[in-house]
N, C-alpha and C positions, 0 to 999 in steps of 0.2 A: 412759675418758679421753675427752675432748672432741678430734675431728681437727685435724690441724695445720692452721694458718691457710693460706690459699690463696698461691701466689706472688705478688710485687710486678707489676704490670701494666709491661710495656715502655715506655720514655720515650715523652712527649706521646701516649700511649694512655689510653683509660678501659675498664673492665671492661666487657664484653659489647660490645663495638664489634666484634666479628671479622667477618671478609667472608665468612666459611663460611655459604654459604646455607642457611636452613630447608629441610627436607623435610615432606613432607605425608603423613599417614597417610590413606588413602581405602578408600572399598568399589569397589575396581576390577574390572572384570569377569576373566573366566578362560574358556577354551575348554576346559577339562581338566574330564572326568566325573567324581565322586568315589565311590569304593565306600562300601557301605554296612557296618556291621558289624551283624549280628543277635543278638550277646553284649550289645551296651550297652543297659541297661535303660531305660524309659521314664521319660521327664522330667514327671512332671506340673505344669501351672503356671496362674496366676492372668493371665486376660488382660484388657486394658480394651476390645478389640476385640469386636464382635458375635459371638454364639453361632453354631455350624451347627446344621441341625437336628436332631431327638432322633433317636436310636437306640440299638440294645440294646450294650453295651459288653461286653467278655469281661474287661476289669479295671478296676482303677479308675484313673483319668485326669483331670488338668484340661485338658478338649479345648478349645480355640477354634479359629477357624479360620487364625491368621495365628501360634500355637504350639502345633506337635504334636511330641512326643515320641516317637512310635511306634518311629521309627526314627534314630540319630543319625549323622552322617557320621563316615569314619574320622577321627581325627587324627594327624595327620602330626608327630612329634616330630624327625625328620631326614631323609636321603633316603631315598626308599622309590621300590621298583621295582615298577613296572605293565608287568607282561609282560615284553617286549623292548624296553619303550621305555627313555627315557633317565632318570634319576634325579630325584625331584622333593624340591628344597630347600626347606625352609620359611622362607621369607622374615621380615618383622618383621610384628608382631600387626595385625590389621586390613588387612593386604596392604600392604607399604611400597612403595608408588609414592613417585617422589621428584621433587622441584623441580629436576630435570633431563633430560638427555637420554635416559634409560634407560625403555624402556617398562614397562607396569604388568604385562607377564609378568614380570619380573626383580626379583631380588635381591641384595644382596649377601652373599656368603658366605665362609667361612674364618675366621671370629673364633675364637679360644681357646676349646674348650668352649661352643660357641654356647648360650646360655643357651636353655632351652625356655618360652615364653610360658604354655604348660599343657601339662604332662608327662602322658602318656596315662594314662588311668584302669589302677589297677592295678600300676603304679610303687612307690607307696607304700602298697598295702593293708597288706603284711605289718607296718609298722609304724606305720601311722597308721590301723588300723582304725576306730577312730572319727570319725576324720576323712571317710573318702572309703568309699562302700560303695552298690555300684548295688541298685537297688531292685527288690523280688521281685516284677516284673510278668511278665506274658504278652509274647509277641512276635508281632508279624506281619509276614508279608511285603509291601512295598510297593513301586511303583516307583521309581525313583532321582529324586529332584528334579531337576528341569532347572536347569541353570545360568543364572544373571543375565546376560543380554548389555547391557550397559552401553552409553549412548552411545558412537559410536566419531567421533573426530575425523579428518578427513581434509585431507592435503597442508598440515598447520600445522606450523611449526617444530618443537614437538616430536614429532609423529608421524616426521617426515623423519628426526629425528635417533633417533628409536628404530630405526626401519630401518637407520639406520645402525650403531648400536650392535649390533644382532643380527648383521648382516654381519660384524662386526670379535668375533665372541663367542670364535673359537678363539684369538686373539690373546691377548684379555686373561686365558685362562687360564693363562699360563705363570707366575702369581704363586702360590708356595704359598702354604698355609695359614697355614704355621708365620710365612712374613712377613707374611701379613696379623695374625695376633694381633701380632706386634711394631709393625707398624705403629699400631694401634688405642690400643697401649699407649702409643705415644709422644704420640700427638696428645692424650690424655688428660693428659698431665703437663707439656708443655711449650708453647710457641707458638713452636715453629721452625716457620721457613718452608721447610725443605730440602723438596724435592717426594718426595711421598711413593708407594710402589708401590701401584698401583690393583688391590683384590682382584678374582678372579674372579666374573663374573656367571653366576647358575645360574636354571634355569627355576625358577618357584615360582606356588602356586596358592593363591588368597585363602581357598579355602574350608577349607583346611587349619588354620587359627586359627579356627575357628567350630566351635561345636557346637550341637547343638539349636533351639532356638529363633532363637539369635542367627544360625544360617548361614538359616533360612527367612526372618528379616527379611531379610536380603541377598537373597533372591531376589524376594521378595513386596513387601518395603516400597519401594516408589517415592518414599516421603518427601515426596508433594506439600505442596507449604505452603499450610496452613491459611488458607483464604478466608473472609472473612466472609460467612455466609449472607444472604441478603436477606431479612428476617422481614416485609415489607410484606403479602404475600399470607396469610402464617399468621397475622398481628395481624388483617388484615379477616375472615377465616373465624372466628377465634376472637371476635371482635368481633360476628359474626352471631349466633353462638350464645348471647353473653350479651344480646342486646337480646329474644332469644325467652323469656327466662328475666327478664327487665327487672334485669339486673344494673349494678350502678353499677362495682362491683370486681371482678377476678377474680383471684385466688391462686395463683402455682403454685409449692409449697416446692421443694427439692430432695430432700426425703425421700420414701421408698415408704411403703406401707402397714405396714412394721415400723420407720419412724423409723430406717432404716440410714443411715449415712454415705455408706459407699460403696454404687451401686445397680446393678442390671444393666441393658443399656442398653434393655432396652424400659421401665425406669421414668427414664429421663433426660428426663421431660417441661421442665424448666423448662432443659436445654441445648437440646433441640429449639426451644423458643420465641423463646428469646434467642440462643442462640450463644455464650453462654460456658460454658466447660466444666470450672469449678472446681466442689470439692467442697461448698461451702458457698455459700448466697446464695439468696434468693428473689425471684421476679418478682412484680412485680402489673400490671394491664392495667386501665387504665380505659377509659372510651369513647373517648376522644381522646390518650392518654398511654402509655406501657409506661415502668416504673421497672424496675430491677436494684439491689437493697440487698445490699449485701456489706460486710464486716469489714477490716481493713487488710490482712488476709493477701493480698486480691484485688483490692484498686483497680487497679492499673495493669493487671492481666491484663483484667479486665472491660473497663476503657476501650477495650482493645486489640481485644476479640474482638468487641465488640457492633456493632451497624451504628449507622445515625443514626437509626432508630426508638425508642431504648432512652437513657434518661438514668439514668447509675450514681448510686447514691446513696452515699457514704462514711459508713458506721454506724462509730460509736464516738471522732468527731472531736469536739472542744468545742463546735462550730456545729450538729454533726446529731444525731441519735437513735442510742441506744445499739443498737437492732434495728429489724427488720419492724414489730413489731408497734407500737413507739413510732412509728414514721414514719405508720404506719396510722393511728392513732388520733389524731395530732395534726393529719392531713392532712384529716380527715371535715369535710365542710360542708354541715351538715345530715343530714336524713334519708338513710340509704344503705343500698344491699343488697349485700351483699358474698360473692360466690361462692368456694366452694372444695369440692375433692372430701373430704368427712369422714373418709375412709381415709387421708389425705396428712397428717393432723394431728394432735396428740396431746391427750387428753383435758386435759390442765395447761394447754396455748397455747389453747386452746380457749374453754376456761372465762374464761381470764384475757382474751382478747379481748372475752366477751361482758359480763365485768363492767366495760368500760371504755366499750364503746359503746352500751349500752343507754340511758343518761342522755340519749342523743342521737338516739333513736329511731331507731337504725340496727341491724342485724342481721345475723348469717351465713347465708348460703344454702347448700344442699347439694343441687347436681345431682344426679339419679339415675347420671348418666354422667360420665366425665372430660373435660371441654371440650377437653383438648388431644389427648387420646385420638380424639378425632372427627375433628380436621383433619390428623392425623400419618397422611398418607400411605402412605408406606412403614415403619410401626414395627416393629422387629424382634420375633421372636415369643420368648415366654419360655423359657429356658433347662431341657433334659430330660437334664442329666446324671445317671448313677446318685449313689445315696449311698453311704457306705462307713464303717465302723466305727473308732472311734480306739481303738486295744488299751488293757488297763489297765495296760501297762508305760511308757504315756506320760501316763495320766490318774492313776496312783495309787488311783484309788476307782472302782468300778465304777457303772455307771445306775442299778442296781437300789436299791443303799446311797443313790443320791442321791435317788432318786423317793421314799424312806425318810423321809429328812430332810427333803423338802419337805412331806409330809404330816403329819409332828409338827411342823411349822411352822403349818401350816393349823389342827390342833387347839390348836395355843397361842393363837390369836388370840382376843381375847375376844367375845363376842356384840355387833352392831351394834345396840345400844336406842336408839332415838330419846331426845332427852332429855326430850319431854313426856311417855313413857311410865312409868307407875309400877308395872305387875306387872313378873311374870317374864318373861326371854326365852323367847321362843317360838321354834319350828323354822325360821320364816323370819327372825330375828334372827341365828342359828348361819352360821357360815363352813363350806360344804361342798367348796370348791374354789378351784382357780386358773387362769388364764387366762395363757399365757405367749405374745407375740406376737416378743419380740427375738428375732433371727437367731441371734446369739452364746450366749444362754441357753439356749434351744433344743438347739443343738450341744452345750453343754456338758453337759446335764441327761442327755442320753442318750447322750452318746459316740458322736455319728454327726457327719460331717463331709460336705459335696458342694462343689459347682463354680459355684454361680449368680450367684456374685458378684464381680466382678473383685478380686483380691488377697487374698481372703478366704475359707476353706476352709468356704462356710456355704451352706444351703438356704434355698428359701422354705417356709415353713410355719408351725403354728400348734399348740401343746401346750396341753392340757386334762389337768390333774392334779387328780382327785378323792379322796376319803378311801379308795376302795377301787378306784379303776379311774384309769385313762391314754387320753387317745386325741391322735393324733398326725394333724393333718392337713396332707396332703402330697400331690402330685402322683403317681399310681399310677405312671405311668411311669418314676418314680425309685428305685422300691424291686424292687430283684431278690427272689431266693427267699432268699439269704441274709440280707439285711436285714429282709427279712419274718419270717423264723424267729426273728432275734435278737430284733425286738419282742415277738413273741409270748411269748418266754421269760420276758421280763419283764413281761407280763401288760398292755400296750401295745396297744390297739385302733388300728387304722389306717383312716383315712377319705380319699377325695379332697380335695384343698385348699381346693376353690370350696363343700365343704358345713359350713363353719363355719357361715355367717348361716344355713341350718335348722336347724343345731344349737343355735344359740344362741335361737332363736324356741321351740323345743320344750322346752328346759330341761330336758333328762333327769336332770340333778341332784337336782331336786325343789326343795322350797320354800326352801331355804337360799341364803345369799349369795355369791358368787365374789369374791373379791382380785383386783384388778388395779391395776396402775403406773401412776403418773402419765404414763407415756410410752406407754401403751396407745391407740390409735387412737380417734379420737372416734366414728367409727362403731359401735365397738364398744361403748361406754359408751352411745350413744344407741339402740341394738338391744337393749341389757338394760333399761336404764331404771334410774334412781337409785334405786327401792327393791331392785336385784337386785345391786347389786354398794358393796364398799368398797375406797376406792383408798388405799393404802400402797406406800413403798416395796419395791421387788422383793428377794425373801429371794433369789432365785436370782444376781442382780447381786452380791451381798455373798457369797455362795458362792463365785462362780467369781473373785472377786477376791484374796481371800484362797487364796494356793498352798500346796499341800502338798509334804512336802519331795521327792516324785518329779517333780512339777511343777518346783520351783524346779532341782532337779538336770539336769532334762532343758535348762532354759534356761542353766545355766551352761554346758553340753556344745555348746547351739546358738550362743551368743553365742561361744564359742571358736571354731568352725570358721569364723562369721562375720568373727571377727577375721583368721584365717591368710587369708580371702580378701582382707579389708583391705590387709594387710601385700603380699601378693603384687600386688594393684591399684597401691598406691601407689608400689612397685617399679618395676613396669613403666613407669608413667607417669611419673616422675621420669626414670626411662632415657632412654623414648624423647624426652622434652623436651631432656635435655642431648645428645643425640645430634643435636639440630636439627631433629627433626618438628613438625609443629603437627598437634594434636590435637584436635577438637572437643568438645564438653560432649557432646554425643549418643554419640560414638564411646568415651569414657571411661566413661560409664554403661553403654554395652554390655559392655564388657571387664571389667569389674567382674560383672558379671551371668554372664557365663560363667565366671568363677572360681568364683561360687558353685554352678554347675551342677554341678561337680566333688563337693559335700560330701554325704556321706551325712546321709541324710532331706530332704534338699531339696527342696521341693516348688513353688517358685515365689517371686516376689518378694511382700514384706508390704505395698509401697504404688509408686506410679511412682518410679522414680528421679529425686532432685533432686542435679543437678550442675551447679553453676552457678558462673562465672567471672565478675571483674568487676562492671559494673552488675547484671547478672543473679543474682549471690550476694545482692543486696538485695532481691530477691523473695522471702519467706519458701518460696513454693511452687512456684516457678520450676521447671518440667520440660522439658527440651531436644526439640525437635523435630528429625529429620534433618536437611532442609533450611535449618533456621533458626539453628540452634544457633551459638552463639559459639566461637572460637578459645579454648583454655584460653590464658590472658594470663601471662605471666612477671612482669608488674609490679603484679598486683594477687592478693588472695588467690583459692584455690580451695574452693568449699566443697561435700562430697558426703555428702546425709543419704539414706541406703537403707538397707536391711535384706531378710533372707531368711526365706520362711516354712519352717520345718522340721518334723517331725513331733513333736517335742520342744519348739517353741518357737518364738515370733515375734520376730523381733530388729528393732530400731529404733537407729541409730548415725549418728551427725555427727561429721565431722572438717573443721577448715579447715585447709589447709597454703598455703605459699609456695613458688614455685619459683625466686626471683630475691631480690632485694634490698628488703625491705619498709621503706617510709617510716615516718615519726614518727607519722604519725597510725592508720596500718594496728597499727603495733605498741601502739600506747598501747590503744587500742580491744579487740586480742586478750587483752590482758594482763588488762584489766579483763572481760574475759568470762570469762576462766580461773579469776581469781579469785572471781567470783558461780558458777561452777562446782565449784570447792574448796569454798568455803562450804558448800553444801547436801550435798556427798559428807561434809563432815566434821561435820557436824551430830548432835549428840546431845539427844534432847528424851524429854520424860516422855510416858507414855500418856495420851491423848486430845488430843495435840495433833494439829491439822489442817496440811494443806500448804499451804493459805492463810498460817498464821500464820510457817512457814518462807520464805515468798514472797520476803520483804523480804532475807532471805540472798545470795539470786541478783542482788537488783539493787542492793544497797548501794554496791559497788566502782563499780558504772556511775554512780550517783546522784552520786556524790563528784566526778565531771567533768560533772555536767547530761548524762549519757546514760542511755537506756532502751530498751526492746523492748515491743511491742505484744503481742505473743502469750502465752500463758501459759507458766510455767517447767518444765511437765511434765505430763504422764500417765499413766494406767494401761495394761498392756500384757497381753496376753492369750498364752495357752499353745497354741499353732497354733489361734488364733482370730482377734481382729483386733487391729491395732495401737495402736487406740484405745480403751482399756477403763475402764468406770466401776467405784463412784463416785466414787473417791478420786481427786483432782490438788492441783496447786501453786495451784488458783484456786478450791477450795470450802472449806468448812467440815465435811468428812467427816475423822474423827479417822484417822490413821494407824494402821494394825494390823499386826503380825508377819506376814508374808507377802503383804504388798501388793507391787508389783513396779511401778515408777514411774520414769520417765525425768526426768533432769537436763538440761536445755538452754535455758541462756540464751543471749541472742545481740546483736548489734547489726549496724543496717543504716543504711550512708549511702547515701540513695537516690541512684543516678545513678553511683556511685563503686564501692562493694564490700560486702560483707557477711560477718559472721562468726556461727557458732555452733558451741559444742562440746556434744553430747549422748552422755550413757552412761545404761545401765539400772541401775537399783538396786533393791533388795530389803531391804524393811524387816525388822531381824532385834533381837531382844534384846541388850544388852550390858552388860556388868558393870562399874560406875562406882566410884572411890575411895571417896565419900562415901555411894552406896546410900541417898541423903535417902529415906524414905517406903517404903524396901523396893524390891526389885527391878522397878521399874517404868520402867524408862529402855529408851530404842529409839535404835538408829541405822542406819546403812546398807550392805548389802554391795554391793559393784559386780559387775555382772555382765558388762560390758562389757570387751573387751581387745583394745583397738586404742590403739598408744601418742599419745601428744598432740605434734605438733612444736612443738618449741622455738625455730625460726626467728624468731617474730615476740613472744617474750617478752621484756619489759623486765624485767632482772634487778632493778634499782633499785628497782620499784615493788614488789616482793614480800617479804614477811616469811619469817622462817627457816621457819616452819611450813610456808608455802605451797611453797618451794624443795623443803623435806623430801617434800612430796605430791607434787610432780610427779617427782622422781627415784624416789620407791619405786612409783608408778604405771608407769612406761616399763620399771623394773627386773624388776616383776613380769610386765609384758608378754613381755618379751626370755624370762623363765625357763619361762612357760605357751606361749608360740608357737614358740620356737626350735625344740624337738624335733618338730615338725609342717612344718619347713621345711628339714631337713638334707639333702633332695634339690634343695632349688631355692637356689642359690648365689646368686643375684641377692637375693631376697625376705631371704634369711637376714644377708647382707650389709647391706641397709637396714635390715632390723630391728636389727642391733646398733649400727651408726651413729646410726641416730634415737634409741635409747634410752640409749647411752651417752654422747651430746654433750654440749655444755655448753649453758646459756641465754643465748639471742640469740645474735647474728651472731659468726664469731671474728673477733679484734683483728686490724689489718694487723702483717706483720711489723715487728719492733723498736721497737713500742710506739705506731706510728705511728696518729694517729686520722684517718679521711678521712670528711668529711661527704657520704654519699652522696645526701642530699637537694640 
């Protein structure tokens, strides 16, 4: 049943006009050291930060210089004795300093059964074994981390009041825990002005609410505001090098030599030269100007991050070109020499450019060294962390069987006989192997994982698969004896990463041709020459996209764990906001990451948290920073798009919620987005249907009101691989197949106001229809994501009967599946029950009175 309506406001009063001061969650300082627990397992993680120098690791970890999980601070779930000292009471999460006269070292105590923000590991292990489990890694003794000493304010009103408060602590402790509980209950259920007894103050330590990398972020993250770099000197040096090669243009793509979306710090050349930190965009430098071409996801971010040396080109608008290639071709004035590192552009793109500029007497030029590398003075080193195997319990297939399947595919390809040839195929026309450069495909084929790429369990390498041999090109420092023996057992030879180029020159495979994908770097096709290769879509990508039942079942479990974290997070966040705390987008994102760290098989984040409120939510790829993050507003929707990397699956979920009373514009936009989400989720379609053909279902409801969104409706997702996986999506014509996992994420973005997106992961399954026209050819979706959809912003009058039933069914299903894992977390369980059982929209005022809140 929906909750009862709120009590009417007092006469001549308006809702939310309480004089109660808002309180602020902050990363306050502490002077108490925290003991370590050696029994807590390491927490590997992917980090966007630079990597440390290489070294031999005794276990599989996801190391970086800012997120280490070798040891984890003690998690305090209540009063803790430290020797003979005073008891330590856990305060509000993220350290509850308040906008009052209390010091940052004190927190209110005495509430009834104080809810644990993060119960200590082990509390639920007996009943929730699938949710929480320590990782079986080795442990190392390390000196305790130094406690962060924040800035100290002296002789201010707040610090003077804090000293006064500390002196009066003894008198404050006269109120009992029972009285405090009663007071808290009354304050939430009435607007009485009767003075309430003040609960006692107890010392608390902010580190008691932080675990793993969150603790180290508090210690090490100074949160400096990102300043625009002055790129004048960098561009001057680059132009001097361009002049030596007589270049009119120099192109700096975002991708690395493997065409990766996410790249290692040492491959962030475009970010270094321009200052723009987004994951997509291309920099083009001429002799007198510099241009940054980005799509709609990054328009505002690019303009904010680059300095005056750069012009931002908004690709995709009606007046602008659709991408950087079109911009370049249209902008050429006479014969031009266009420089680019041949490793950083795909064969497909290079051929496309050459075909368009040849008639203008222009050409691509490939300098022997990357020009940005030559001017990058403090360039980070290459990551050197060890590889590790992904067990068959997660993959469902061993690597030997995958290599066998690849070889069968090679044999099945017909000889590449030239059209002018009339004779029988010769050995030179036959295909004898394939070269794989895609990092996710290499990791998938060999059941290996690494830590070279932030947020992705990948490693730099190349894989050659011949009819009777296979060779992995990888830095030898990353391969320990276990992995080396594992490769030998499958007949995979290992060579150093840089030995690929001599290998291609020697052509040890003989006379035949290699099969390479259109995404292969152009440097490789130039090395092979066109007589030695055939361009064909990647077979490994197709194998990887169709998940087997073991992988699908693992992803179900991963999304279930991730859903529990979302519920605990939203319950915590809503509770803190209701208590009057102000919380930043950054603090909220960090808290959700802490909840995820407790989950079984958690290996890190799948991508940088998108935690956005108000105008920031109108930026689809906004990510908050510590000192520049906005406070989460109670007047506009809050959008959280995040996911965890688990050994059994990669998660990607978005939910948009409201903590106040949404206005008509917000409610109507949210309802239209939800209708599109429901339409995709409920679709039934025949074999051969592509995602592009279904895309209109997600936009139809928005189009009715003249609304739309500029990003794709969804993308493939990997199984402990990358969060963006192909070849299928809702933006291309690749037919959807049973086993494809794809996201469903329509949205709407009111620039400068708010943003809305609802995202769930789906897996394509066969369905039985009543008519079964043409037989059992019908497909539909099974929903993997298990996070409730808030109904506060839903306009019931805009929904039809089927849509209302879908919302009810989804939220009931979430309750049934998540509740068993939350029985020890009363706060989260209460939130889950309320959100899944409530009706649509806001509750009416008592007596049927309608109040126009706008």
